[in-house]
C-alpha positions in Angstrom: 38.5 3.0 104.2 35.7 3.7 101.3 32.2 3.3 102.5 30.4 0.8 101.1 33.6 -0.7 99.8 35.3 -4.1 100.8 39.5 -3.7 100.5 40.8 -6.2 98.5 44.1 -7.5 99.8 47.0 -8.0 97.4 50.9 -8.6 97.0 51.5 -4.7 96.2 49.6 -3.2 99.2 47.8 -1.0 96.7 44.1 0.2 98.2 41.7 -1.8 96.2 38.3 -2.1 96.8 35.1 -4.2 96.2 32.3 -2.1 95.6 28.8 -4.0 96.4 26.8 -1.0 98.2 26.3 1.6 95.7 23.9 3.9 98.0 25.2 7.2 98.5 28.4 6.9 97.1 30.5 9.9 96.9 32.9 9.9 94.4 35.3 12.4 96.2 36.3 9.5 98.6 37.8 7.3 95.3 40.7 10.0 95.0 43.0 8.3 97.4 42.0 4.6 96.4 44.4 2.8 93.5 41.9 0.9 91.6 38.2 0.0 92.3 35.8 -2.8 91.5 32.3 -2.9 90.6 30.3 -5.4 91.5 28.1 -5.8 88.5 25.0 -7.4 90.5 23.6 -4.2 90.3 24.3 -3.3 86.8 22.3 0.2 86.7 23.7 1.7 90.0 27.5 -0.1 89.1 26.8 1.9 85.3 25.9 4.8 86.9 28.6 5.3 89.4 31.2 4.1 86.2 29.7 7.0 84.0 30.1 9.6 87.4 33.9 8.6 88.2 34.7 9.1 84.0 33.0 12.2 83.8 34.7 13.7 86.8 37.6 16.4 85.7 39.4 15.4 88.9 42.7 13.8 87.7 43.2 11.0 90.3 39.4 10.2 89.7 38.6 9.7 86.3 41.8 8.3 85.9 41.3 5.4 88.5 41.6 1.9 87.2 38.0 0.6 87.3 37.4 -3.1 86.8 33.9 -5.0 86.6 33.1 -7.8 88.3 30.8 -9.9 86.6 30.0 -13.9 87.1 26.8 -14.0 85.1 25.4 -10.7 83.8 25.6 -8.6 80.7 28.2 -6.1 80.4 27.3 -3.5 77.4 29.9 -1.9 75.0 29.8 1.4 76.4 30.5 0.4 80.1 33.3 -2.1 78.7 34.4 0.9 77.0 34.8 2.9 80.4 36.1 0.3 82.3 39.7 -0.9 82.4 38.4 -4.8 82.2 35.8 -7.2 83.0 36.7 -10.1 85.7 34.6 -13.2 86.0 37.0 -14.4 88.8 38.7 -12.2 91.5 42.2 -11.7 90.2 44.7 -9.1 91.5 47.2 -9.5 88.6 45.3 -7.6 85.8 44.0 -4.9 88.5 47.9 -4.6 89.8 49.2 -4.5 86.2 46.8 -1.2 85.5 47.6 0.0 88.7 51.3 0.2 88.1 51.2 1.3 84.5 48.8 4.5 85.3 51.0 5.2 88.2 54.1 5.4 86.1 52.5 7.2 83.0 51.3 9.6 85.5 54.5 10.8 86.6 55.1 11.9 83.0 52.5 14.7 83.6 52.7 18.2 84.4 50.2 20.6 85.8 47.8 22.3 83.1 45.3 24.9 84.0 42.8 26.3 81.7 39.5 28.2 81.5 38.5 26.6 78.1 36.0 23.4 78.7 37.4 21.9 75.5 40.4 22.0 76.5 39.7 20.6 79.5 38.2 17.7 77.6 41.4 17.6 75.5 43.8 17.1 78.3 41.7 14.9 80.0 41.0 12.9 77.0 44.9 12.5 75.9 45.7 11.8 79.6 43.5 8.7 80.0 44.4 7.1 76.4 48.1 7.8 77.6 47.8 6.1 80.8 45.6 3.0 79.3 47.9 3.1 76.3 44.7 3.3 74.4 43.5 4.3 71.1 40.5 6.5 71.4 37.8 4.2 69.1 34.3 4.8 68.1 31.8 2.1 69.5 28.4 0.8 67.3 25.2 2.0 69.2 22.2 1.5 67.4 20.7 4.0 70.4 23.4 6.8 69.8 22.4 9.7 67.9 24.4 8.8 64.9 24.7 5.2 65.3 28.6 5.7 66.5 29.8 6.7 70.3 32.9 7.7 72.1 31.7 6.5 75.6 34.2 8.9 77.2 33.4 12.1 75.3 29.4 11.6 75.2 29.8 12.1 79.0 30.5 15.7 78.4 28.1 16.4 75.7 24.1 15.7 75.3 22.7 13.7 72.6 21.8 16.2 70.1 25.3 17.9 70.4 27.0 15.0 68.1 28.5 17.8 65.8 30.0 19.5 69.0 31.4 16.4 69.9 33.2 15.7 66.5 34.2 19.3 66.7 36.7 18.6 69.6 37.9 15.9 67.8 38.7 17.2 64.7 40.3 20.4 66.7 42.1 17.5 68.7 43.4 16.2 65.5 44.3 19.8 64.5 46.7 20.3 67.1 48.1 16.8 67.0 46.4 15.4 70.3 45.4 12.7 68.2 46.3 11.1 64.5 42.8 9.8 62.9 42.5 7.0 60.7 39.5 6.3 58.6 37.3 3.6 60.5 33.6 3.7 58.5 31.5 6.2 56.5 27.9 6.5 57.9 24.7 8.3 56.3 23.3 11.2 58.7 20.3 13.8 58.6 21.9 16.8 56.9 20.0 18.7 59.7 20.1 17.4 62.7 23.0 14.7 62.0 20.8 11.6 63.3 21.9 8.2 61.9 18.5 7.1 62.5 17.4 7.2 58.8 14.9 5.4 57.1 15.6 5.4 53.3 13.4 4.8 51.0 13.4 5.3 47.2 10.5 7.3 45.7 9.6 9.2 42.9 11.4 12.5 42.4 8.1 14.2 41.2 5.3 13.2 43.5 7.5 11.6 46.7 5.5 8.3 45.9 7.5 5.0 46.9 5.0 3.0 44.5 7.7 2.8 41.8 9.4 0.2 40.2 12.8 -0.9 38.5 13.7 -2.3 35.4 17.3 -2.9 33.9 18.3 -1.0 30.5 19.4 -3.4 27.8 22.2 -2.0 25.6 22.4 -4.1 22.2 25.7 -4.0 21.0 25.0 -5.0 17.4 22.6 -1.6 16.4 23.5 0.2 19.6 19.8 0.2 20.5 19.8 1.0 24.5 15.5 0.6 26.2 13.9 -0.8 28.8 14.2 -4.6 29.5 10.6 -4.7 29.0 10.9 -3.7 25.1 13.1 -6.6 24.3 10.5 -9.2 25.8 9.0 -11.6 23.6 7.8 -15.3 23.5 10.9 -16.2 21.6 12.7 -14.5 24.5 14.9 -11.1 24.2 14.7 -9.9 20.7 15.9 -6.0 19.9 12.8 -3.8 18.7 15.0 -2.1 16.8 17.1 -4.7 14.0 14.5 -7.7 15.2 18.0 -9.6 16.1 17.6 -12.4 18.9 20.0 -11.4 22.3 21.0 -14.8 23.3 24.3 -14.2 25.8 25.1 -11.1 28.1 28.2 -9.5 27.6 28.3 -10.9 24.0 25.0 -9.6 22.1 23.8 -7.0 25.1 24.4 -5.6 28.6 22.8 -4.3 31.3 24.7 -0.7 32.0 22.2 0.4 34.1 18.4 0.4 35.9 15.7 2.9 35.5 13.0 3.6 37.9 9.3 4.1 36.8 6.7 5.7 39.2 3.0 3.9 39.3 1.3 7.1 40.1 2.3 8.7 37.3 1.7 5.9 34.9 -1.6 5.2 36.1 -2.4 9.1 35.9 -1.2 8.6 32.5 -3.1 6.0 31.4 -6.1 7.3 32.6 -5.8 10.6 30.8 -5.9 8.4 27.6 -8.7 6.8 28.5 -10.7 10.2 28.9 -9.8 11.6 25.8 -10.4 8.2 23.9 -13.8 7.9 25.5 
């Protein structure tokens, strides 16, 4: 019997417990359970217990099937990734199905002892993925250090050690624990590897954000190329070199690029001219 847990009767006679009381729970009591169902009416306590279970290095605990019983609350992506499913009504079938699969897959395991923390984490990841027949997918998380999160690995690394977390994944692919596939590209800080960036276009000389952009126009006939403002007249676009009118983009001209003008530099330049003319 598990303190704070109510046994759920099932046709397979498995030890399945619904956890409603989270006070003073000791996860070592879960080692003999076949599955847990966490009542989500106390989400903060349920989240903490779920993370504690998955962060354990005791195989019978971290591989324990854990479901979320949620009637009307909100379950985050991280908690959903760490659980084996979300139940709106108490159903025996999905729980028993996972129990049978995990038990059968665990029969393929052999004892593995190592003093290396990285090897322990890799072994744990492999066994968890294998028992669930589940890929290790990154989850989008705006609060995460890089904007993406691997919930099961993050349990073993503080937020500032994102690169260490990625190194262990790279090592896992190098040693054929995993096979990586492309998911996305993201921008991170080259110093701290944070994805919380504020990207701005600034002047390369004075670092001011007070800049303007303007298209470049390339006139096909005479090959002149200059800022769009040089072509602007009351009659429309007119080439300042050959005085021909430009009517159709793609026929008379194109816009191959964009140039940026620093307004601070421009104002300083005008100020110098006025001083010289004064």
